[in-house]
C-alpha positions as CSV (number, residue, x, y, z in Angstrom):
1,X,-43.5,-72.3,30.7
2,X,-40.2,-70.5,31.6
3,X,-37.1,-72.1,30.2
4,X,-34.5,-69.4,30.7
5,X,-34.6,-66.5,33.1
6,X,-32.2,-63.8,34.1
7,X,-32.9,-61.7,37.2
8,X,-31.4,-58.3,38.0
9,X,-28.1,-59.0,36.2
10,X,-25.3,-56.5,36.6
11,X,-22.0,-56.7,34.8
12,X,-19.0,-54.3,34.7
13,X,-15.6,-54.3,33.1
14,X,-13.5,-52.2,35.4
15,X,-15.3,-48.9,35.9
16,X,-17.6,-49.4,32.9
17,X,-21.0,-50.8,33.8
18,X,-22.3,-52.7,30.8
19,X,-25.5,-54.3,32.2
20,X,-27.6,-52.7,34.9
21,X,-30.5,-54.6,36.5
22,X,-31.3,-56.6,33.3
23,X,-34.1,-59.1,33.7
24,X,-35.5,-61.3,30.9
25,X,-37.7,-64.4,30.7
26,X,-37.7,-66.7,27.7
27,X,-40.6,-69.1,27.5
28,X,-40.8,-72.5,25.7
29,X,-41.5,-72.0,22.0
30,X,-40.6,-68.3,21.9
31,X,-38.4,-66.7,19.4
32,X,-36.6,-63.6,20.7
33,X,-34.6,-61.0,19.1
34,X,-32.2,-58.6,21.0
35,X,-31.6,-55.3,19.2
36,X,-29.4,-52.4,20.2
37,X,-26.7,-50.1,19.2
38,X,-23.1,-51.1,19.2
39,X,-21.7,-51.2,22.7
40,X,-25.1,-51.5,24.4
41,X,-24.4,-54.9,26.0
42,X,-26.1,-57.4,23.7
43,X,-23.0,-59.7,23.5
44,X,-22.3,-59.3,27.2
45,X,-25.9,-60.4,28.0
46,X,-25.6,-63.4,25.7
47,X,-22.3,-64.3,27.4
48,X,-23.9,-64.1,30.8
49,X,-26.9,-66.2,29.8
50,X,-24.6,-68.9,28.3
51,X,-22.3,-69.0,31.3
52,X,-19.2,-67.6,29.6
53,X,-19.3,-64.6,32.0
54,X,-20.3,-64.6,35.6
55,X,-22.3,-61.4,36.4
56,X,-21.3,-59.1,39.2
57,X,-24.7,-59.7,40.7
58,X,-28.0,-61.3,39.7
59,X,-28.7,-64.8,38.6
60,X,-29.5,-67.0,35.5
61,X,-32.0,-69.8,35.9
62,X,-32.4,-72.7,33.4
63,X,-35.6,-74.6,34.1
64,X,-35.7,-73.2,37.6
65,X,-32.1,-74.2,38.4
66,X,-29.5,-71.6,39.1
67,X,-26.8,-71.9,36.4
68,X,-25.2,-68.5,36.9
69,X,-21.6,-68.7,35.6
70,X,-21.8,-72.4,34.7
């Protein structure tokens, strides 16, 4: 069962594109780890998923409800 889903998320800071067409699905009971080098967008993705940042495009769904930027 999908709990949290991001679809085709794009995020830029000025001219620097940090996230490009990122999609992820987190299911009930899953434990997920996000790994990457410094500056690869891990924190930005977390901030988009948690609603701290509103992405330039794409959406975040929580239990099927659009919560993008909330």
